[in-house]
C-alpha positions as CSV (number, residue, x, y, z in Angstrom):
1,M,-130.5,-86.4,-8.9
2,G,-127.2,-88.2,-8.0
3,Y,-126.1,-91.7,-9.3
4,Y,-124.3,-93.8,-6.6
5,D,-123.7,-97.6,-7.7
6,D,-122.0,-100.1,-4.9
7,H,-120.9,-102.7,-7.7
8,Y,-118.1,-99.4,-8.8
9,E,-116.6,-98.2,-5.5
10,H,-113.5,-100.8,-5.0
11,I,-112.6,-99.6,-8.6
12,R,-113.2,-95.9,-7.5
13,Q,-111.0,-96.7,-4.2
14,K,-108.5,-97.7,-6.8
15,Q,-108.8,-94.7,-9.1
16,K,-108.0,-92.6,-5.9
17,G,-104.9,-94.5,-4.8
18,N,-103.3,-93.9,-8.6
19,R,-104.0,-90.3,-9.0
20,R,-101.9,-90.2,-5.9
21,G,-99.1,-92.4,-6.8
22,T,-99.5,-90.2,-10.4
23,F,-99.4,-86.9,-8.8
24,L,-96.3,-88.4,-6.9
25,A,-94.5,-89.7,-9.5
26,G,-95.4,-86.8,-11.6
27,L,-93.1,-84.7,-8.7
28,V,-90.2,-86.8,-9.1
29,G,-89.9,-86.2,-12.2
30,A,-90.8,-82.7,-12.7
31,V,-87.6,-81.8,-10.3
32,L,-85.3,-84.6,-12.2
33,G,-86.2,-82.9,-15.4
34,G,-86.0,-79.2,-13.5
35,M,-82.1,-80.5,-12.5
36,L,-81.8,-82.1,-15.9
37,V,-82.4,-78.9,-17.6
38,I,-79.7,-77.1,-15.0
39,V,-77.1,-79.3,-15.8
40,A,-77.7,-79.1,-19.5
41,I,-78.1,-75.2,-20.8
42,P,-74.8,-74.9,-20.0
43,S,-73.7,-77.6,-22.8
44,L,-76.6,-76.5,-25.1
45,V,-75.7,-72.6,-24.8
46,K,-72.1,-73.5,-25.6
47,W,-73.1,-75.6,-28.6
48,D,-75.2,-73.2,-29.9
49,V,-78.2,-75.5,-30.6
50,L,-81.3,-73.6,-28.2
51,P,-83.7,-71.8,-30.7
52,Y,-83.2,-68.7,-28.3
53,H,-80.4,-66.5,-26.9
54,V,-79.6,-67.3,-23.1
55,E,-78.1,-64.6,-21.3
56,Q,-75.8,-65.1,-18.6
57,T,-77.0,-63.2,-15.3
58,E,-74.2,-60.3,-13.4
59,E,-72.8,-61.7,-11.4
60,K,-71.9,-65.1,-13.6
61,Q,-71.1,-62.6,-15.7
62,K,-68.5,-61.6,-13.6
63,T,-66.8,-65.3,-13.3
64,V,-66.6,-65.6,-16.9
65,T,-63.5,-64.7,-18.8
66,E,-64.3,-62.9,-22.1
67,Q,-62.0,-63.9,-25.1
68,P,-61.0,-60.7,-27.6
69,T,-61.9,-61.0,-31.1
70,T,-58.4,-61.6,-32.8
71,E,-58.0,-60.7,-36.7
72,K,-55.6,-62.8,-38.5
73,T,-52.5,-60.9,-40.0
74,I,-51.1,-63.1,-43.3
75,A,-47.1,-62.6,-43.5
76,V,-45.2,-63.3,-47.0
77,N,-42.1,-64.6,-46.9
78,V,-40.6,-63.8,-50.5
79,E,-37.1,-64.8,-51.4
80,T,-36.0,-64.7,-54.8
81,Q,-32.6,-64.3,-56.5
82,V,-33.2,-60.4,-56.7
83,T,-33.9,-59.9,-52.9
84,K,-30.8,-62.8,-52.1
85,A,-28.1,-60.9,-54.5
86,V,-29.4,-57.7,-52.7
87,N,-29.2,-59.0,-49.0
88,K,-25.5,-60.3,-50.1
89,V,-24.5,-57.0,-51.0
90,S,-26.5,-54.6,-49.6
91,D,-24.4,-54.4,-46.0
92,A,-21.4,-53.2,-48.4
93,V,-22.4,-50.5,-50.1
94,V,-22.0,-47.8,-48.3
95,G,-22.9,-43.1,-48.5
96,I,-19.7,-40.8,-49.1
97,V,-20.3,-37.5,-47.6
98,N,-17.7,-34.6,-49.2
99,I,-16.7,-32.2,-46.6
100,Q,-15.2,-28.9,-48.1
101,E,-14.1,-26.4,-45.7
102,A,-15.2,-22.7,-46.2
103,S,-13.1,-20.4,-49.3
104,F,-14.1,-16.8,-50.9
105,W,-16.0,-18.9,-52.8
106,S,-18.2,-21.3,-50.8
107,E,-19.1,-21.3,-47.4
108,G,-17.7,-24.7,-46.9
109,G,-19.6,-27.5,-45.2
110,E,-21.1,-30.6,-46.8
111,A,-20.7,-30.3,-51.0
112,G,-22.0,-33.3,-51.7
113,T,-22.9,-37.0,-50.9
114,G,-22.5,-40.6,-53.4
115,S,-22.2,-43.9,-52.9
116,G,-19.2,-46.5,-52.4
117,V,-18.6,-50.5,-52.0
118,V,-16.4,-51.5,-49.4
119,Y,-14.8,-54.6,-51.3
120,K,-11.6,-55.4,-48.6
121,K,-10.6,-55.9,-45.3
122,E,-7.2,-56.6,-44.2
123,G,-5.9,-56.9,-40.7
124,N,-7.7,-53.5,-38.7
125,K,-8.4,-51.2,-42.5
126,A,-10.9,-51.3,-44.7
127,Y,-11.1,-50.4,-48.5
128,I,-13.9,-48.7,-50.3
129,V,-13.5,-47.6,-53.9
130,T,-15.7,-44.5,-55.1
131,N,-15.9,-42.4,-57.6
132,H,-13.3,-39.5,-58.1
133,H,-15.7,-37.2,-59.0
134,V,-17.1,-38.2,-55.4
135,V,-14.4,-36.7,-53.5
136,E,-12.6,-34.4,-55.5
137,G,-11.8,-31.3,-53.7
138,A,-12.8,-32.8,-49.9
139,S,-11.2,-31.6,-47.4
140,R,-12.5,-34.1,-45.3
141,I,-14.9,-37.6,-46.0
142,E,-16.8,-39.3,-43.6
143,V,-18.7,-42.8,-44.5
144,S,-21.9,-43.6,-43.5
145,L,-22.5,-47.4,-42.5
146,S,-25.5,-49.4,-44.2
147,D,-26.5,-49.3,-40.0
148,G,-26.5,-45.4,-40.3
149,T,-23.1,-44.8,-38.5
150,K,-20.7,-41.9,-39.9
151,V,-16.8,-42.9,-39.9
152,P,-13.7,-40.6,-40.7
153,A,-12.5,-42.0,-44.2
154,R,-9.0,-41.4,-45.6
155,L,-8.2,-40.9,-49.0
156,L,-5.8,-43.3,-50.2
157,G,-6.0,-42.1,-54.2
158,S,-8.0,-40.8,-56.9
159,D,-8.0,-41.0,-60.6
160,I,-9.5,-38.5,-62.9
161,W,-9.2,-40.6,-65.7
162,T,-11.2,-43.7,-64.8
163,D,-13.2,-41.1,-61.8
164,L,-12.1,-44.0,-59.5
165,A,-10.6,-43.6,-56.3
166,V,-10.0,-45.7,-52.9
167,L,-10.8,-44.5,-49.6
168,E,-9.9,-46.2,-46.0
169,I,-11.7,-46.9,-42.9
170,D,-11.1,-48.6,-39.7
171,A,-12.1,-52.4,-40.0
172,K,-14.1,-52.9,-37.1
173,H,-17.3,-50.8,-38.5
174,V,-17.7,-53.1,-41.0
175,T,-19.4,-56.6,-41.5
176,N,-19.5,-57.8,-44.8
177,I,-18.0,-56.7,-48.0
178,A,-18.6,-57.1,-51.7
179,E,-17.6,-60.2,-54.3
180,F,-16.1,-59.0,-57.3
181,G,-17.4,-60.8,-60.4
182,N,-16.4,-61.4,-64.1
183,S,-17.7,-57.9,-66.0
184,D,-16.2,-59.4,-69.2
185,V,-18.7,-62.1,-69.7
186,V,-21.6,-60.0,-69.0
187,K,-24.3,-60.4,-71.5
188,V,-26.7,-57.9,-72.9
189,G,-30.0,-58.6,-71.4
190,E,-28.8,-59.9,-68.2
191,P,-30.8,-58.5,-65.4
192,V,-28.8,-56.3,-62.8
193,I,-29.3,-54.5,-59.6
194,A,-28.3,-50.8,-59.0
195,V,-27.5,-50.0,-55.0
196,G,-26.5,-46.8,-54.2
197,N,-28.1,-43.6,-52.2
198,P,-29.7,-41.8,-54.4
199,L,-30.4,-38.1,-54.1
200,G,-28.0,-38.2,-50.7
201,L,-28.6,-40.3,-47.6
202,Q,-32.1,-39.7,-47.3
203,F,-32.3,-43.0,-49.5
204,A,-29.7,-44.6,-48.1
205,G,-29.8,-48.5,-49.7
206,S,-31.9,-47.9,-52.5
207,V,-31.9,-50.5,-55.3
208,T,-33.1,-50.9,-58.5
209,Q,-33.9,-53.2,-61.2
210,G,-32.8,-53.2,-65.2
211,I,-30.8,-55.1,-67.6
212,I,-27.6,-54.5,-69.1
213,S,-28.5,-52.5,-71.9
214,G,-24.9,-52.5,-74.2
215,V,-21.5,-53.5,-73.4
216,N,-18.1,-52.0,-74.9
217,R,-19.2,-48.5,-75.2
218,T,-17.6,-45.6,-75.1
219,I,-18.3,-42.0,-73.7
220,P,-16.4,-38.7,-74.3
221,I,-14.4,-37.5,-71.3
222,D,-13.7,-33.9,-71.5
223,I,-10.8,-33.7,-68.3
224,D,-9.2,-29.9,-69.0
225,R,-12.6,-28.9,-69.7
226,D,-11.4,-27.3,-72.8
227,G,-14.5,-28.7,-75.2
228,I,-12.1,-31.0,-76.5
229,P,-12.4,-34.9,-75.5
230,D,-9.4,-36.3,-73.8
231,W,-10.0,-39.6,-73.2
232,H,-12.9,-42.2,-73.9
233,A,-14.7,-44.2,-71.0
234,E,-15.1,-47.6,-71.5
235,V,-18.4,-48.4,-69.8
236,L,-21.1,-51.0,-69.2
237,Q,-25.2,-49.7,-70.6
238,T,-28.2,-49.9,-68.0
239,D,-31.7,-49.2,-67.9
240,A,-31.2,-49.9,-63.8
241,A,-32.1,-46.1,-62.2
242,I,-28.9,-44.3,-61.8
243,N,-29.4,-41.0,-60.3
244,P,-27.0,-38.1,-58.5
245,G,-25.9,-39.9,-55.3
246,N,-25.8,-43.5,-56.9
247,S,-21.6,-42.5,-57.9
248,G,-19.7,-44.9,-56.8
249,G,-22.4,-47.9,-56.0
250,A,-22.5,-51.2,-57.2
251,L,-23.7,-52.6,-60.3
252,V,-24.5,-56.4,-59.6
253,N,-25.1,-59.1,-61.0
254,I,-28.2,-62.1,-60.1
255,E,-25.3,-63.7,-57.6
256,G,-24.8,-60.7,-56.0
257,Q,-21.5,-59.9,-57.4
258,V,-20.0,-56.6,-58.2
259,I,-19.7,-56.1,-61.9
260,G,-19.5,-52.8,-62.6
261,I,-19.0,-49.1,-60.4
262,N,-22.2,-46.5,-61.0
263,S,-20.6,-43.3,-62.1
264,M,-23.2,-41.7,-64.5
265,K,-26.0,-41.1,-66.4
266,I,-27.4,-39.5,-69.9
267,A,-29.5,-36.5,-68.3
268,Q,-30.7,-35.2,-71.6
269,E,-34.8,-34.3,-71.9
270,A,-35.5,-36.7,-74.4
271,V,-33.1,-39.5,-73.2
272,E,-34.3,-41.6,-70.4
273,G,-32.8,-44.8,-69.0
274,I,-29.7,-44.9,-69.9
275,G,-27.2,-45.2,-66.8
276,L,-23.5,-45.7,-67.4
277,S,-20.6,-48.4,-64.6
278,I,-17.4,-48.7,-64.8
279,P,-16.4,-52.5,-65.7
280,I,-15.4,-53.9,-62.8
281,N,-12.1,-55.9,-64.5
282,Y,-11.8,-52.3,-66.2
283,A,-11.2,-51.3,-62.1
284,K,-9.6,-53.8,-60.9
285,P,-5.8,-52.2,-61.8
286,I,-6.8,-48.8,-61.1
287,I,-8.5,-49.9,-57.7
288,A,-4.7,-51.7,-56.7
289,D,-2.6,-48.8,-57.7
290,L,-4.8,-46.6,-55.8
291,E,-4.7,-48.8,-52.8
292,K,-1.1,-49.6,-53.1
293,F,0.8,-46.4,-54.3
294,G,-2.0,-43.3,-53.9
295,Q,-1.9,-42.9,-57.7
296,V,-2.4,-45.3,-60.7
297,R,1.4,-46.0,-61.9
298,R,0.9,-45.5,-65.8
299,P,3.8,-45.5,-68.8
300,Y,4.8,-41.4,-70.1
301,M,6.0,-40.5,-73.1
302,G,6.5,-37.1,-71.8
303,V,4.5,-34.8,-74.2
304,E,1.9,-32.7,-74.9
305,L,-0.1,-33.3,-77.6
306,R,-3.0,-32.5,-79.7
307,S,-4.8,-34.4,-83.0
308,L,-4.8,-33.3,-86.0
309,S,-8.3,-33.0,-86.5
310,D,-8.2,-30.1,-84.1
311,I,-5.9,-28.0,-85.6
312,P,-6.7,-25.8,-88.0
313,A,-5.9,-27.1,-91.5
314,Y,-4.1,-24.6,-92.7
315,H,-1.0,-25.5,-90.7
316,W,-0.7,-28.9,-91.7
317,Q,1.5,-27.7,-94.6
318,Q,2.0,-24.5,-93.3
319,T,3.1,-25.4,-90.1
320,L,3.7,-29.2,-90.0
321,H,4.8,-29.7,-93.9
322,L,2.5,-32.2,-93.9
323,P,2.2,-34.7,-96.8
324,A,-1.1,-34.2,-98.9
325,N,-2.4,-37.5,-98.2
326,V,-1.7,-37.4,-94.4
327,K,-5.3,-36.6,-92.7
328,E,-4.9,-38.4,-89.3
329,G,-2.8,-38.2,-86.2
330,V,-1.3,-36.6,-83.4
331,A,0.7,-33.2,-83.4
332,I,3.3,-33.0,-80.4
333,L,3.1,-29.4,-79.1
334,Q,5.9,-29.6,-76.4
335,V,8.4,-32.0,-75.2
336,V,9.2,-32.6,-71.4
337,P,13.2,-32.4,-71.3
338,G,15.0,-35.4,-70.5
339,S,11.6,-37.4,-70.9
340,P,11.7,-40.7,-73.0
341,A,10.4,-38.7,-75.9
342,A,13.3,-36.1,-75.9
343,Q,15.7,-39.1,-74.7
344,A,14.2,-40.7,-78.1
345,G,14.7,-37.3,-80.2
346,L,11.4,-36.9,-80.5
347,R,10.5,-32.4,-81.0
348,E,8.1,-29.7,-81.2
349,F,5.5,-30.4,-84.5
350,D,6.5,-34.0,-85.2
351,V,3.5,-35.8,-85.9
352,I,2.7,-39.1,-84.8
353,V,1.2,-41.5,-87.1
354,E,1.8,-45.3,-85.3
355,L,2.6,-46.6,-82.1
356,D,3.8,-50.3,-82.8
357,D,2.7,-50.2,-86.1
358,E,-0.9,-49.6,-84.9
359,N,-2.8,-46.7,-87.3
360,I,-3.3,-43.8,-84.2
361,P,-5.9,-41.2,-85.2
362,D,-6.1,-38.8,-82.4
363,V,-5.1,-38.7,-79.3
364,I,-7.4,-40.8,-77.4
365,A,-6.3,-43.4,-79.8
366,L,-2.9,-42.9,-78.8
367,R,-3.5,-42.8,-74.7
368,K,-5.3,-46.2,-74.8
369,H,-2.4,-47.7,-76.9
370,L,-0.1,-46.4,-74.0
371,Y,-1.8,-46.5,-70.7
372,N,-4.2,-50.2,-71.9
373,R,-1.2,-51.9,-73.9
374,K,2.1,-50.5,-72.7
375,Q,3.5,-51.5,-68.9
376,I,6.9,-49.1,-66.9
377,G,9.7,-49.7,-68.9
378,D,8.6,-50.8,-71.9
379,T,9.9,-49.9,-75.4
380,M,7.5,-48.5,-77.7
381,K,8.0,-47.2,-81.8
382,V,6.6,-44.0,-82.8
383,T,6.4,-43.9,-86.3
384,F,5.7,-39.6,-86.8
385,Y,6.6,-37.0,-90.3
386,R,8.9,-34.3,-89.5
387,D,9.3,-31.9,-92.2
388,G,7.1,-34.0,-94.7
389,K,9.6,-37.1,-94.1
390,K,8.4,-40.7,-92.6
391,Q,10.6,-41.3,-89.5
392,T,10.6,-44.0,-86.8
393,V,12.2,-43.8,-83.4
394,T,12.1,-46.5,-80.5
395,L,11.7,-45.1,-76.5
396,K,11.6,-46.6,-73.6
397,L,8.6,-45.7,-71.6
398,A,9.7,-44.8,-67.8
399,K,6.3,-43.4,-64.6
400,Q,4.6,-40.8,-64.0
401,S,1.0,-39.9,-62.4
402,L,-1.7,-38.4,-64.1
């Protein structure tokens, strides 16, 4: 049985009206909330604060430009004194190609490659120093520049005694020249850099680093290949790697200055890291003569010589008639007619023991005194033994290329 109370009727009417208002208010709130969500979702997606993943529709994806994933690349720009020195000189170090004509003994073509250093640019000519043995026997010489361009070169002069040669090329191909340093102040332990073309042009512009291992080194050189040293080359010793093809290249100090022309290495099974370079101060006058005159103008005596130590002992008394106490000296085997020696009265079988009152034990010492201390036109005091008697003459040195 139902219950009905007239007293609560007005309350019911009010409740009925409130429900209708509440429904309308809820409907409006729902609409506004939906619109707010629609507007807010893109920002929430962008900020990645939603607890779920929102996928875009295919149509929406077409309007969105996807950003490609990028990887960061780290570039390190290293610049040291070594890199600065290399940059300063590298373009001035070139490749030298020795090309020889075919003969009965060979097919001809490229006989070998080496390195060279562009040291001067004057007018429309540029000048390159390299080793004598790099260009020896060449019928034609090509220079390979740092950019790979090959240009013809003319040999101005070459000197077998110092193993130096000078080439000339058109200056329009040259953008950089090397600066000569002072090899007299080089110290043992000083860092150095060798620049050249080891093993040919395939490794052009190679750089190796080391130190000065020794200064004032002398290496015996057999010019005529008779097994007897004819000369002692003055060299710098370095442990910077110097390989075939490096010959004629630059030995550079930390300032990028050329202090030596790389010449050779001691290649023995038990030896490692002994490279040799011609000191640039020693090379400068040779380079100047080769550039200007095509030869080295050395003072000339006009004699054929042999060290007493290379002559059998029984000839000392039997042929040369030397006193028993004379153990060192240089025997004259031949005098060139009309030469300074001939004009001074020197003869075959005279034995020279002093020059300018300086003891001369062998041929190498005689040549060093003559080539390093005397000039063309100088006078020189010669002390010698003839038939067991000590005598002295003075001769005036003349000019001759060697």
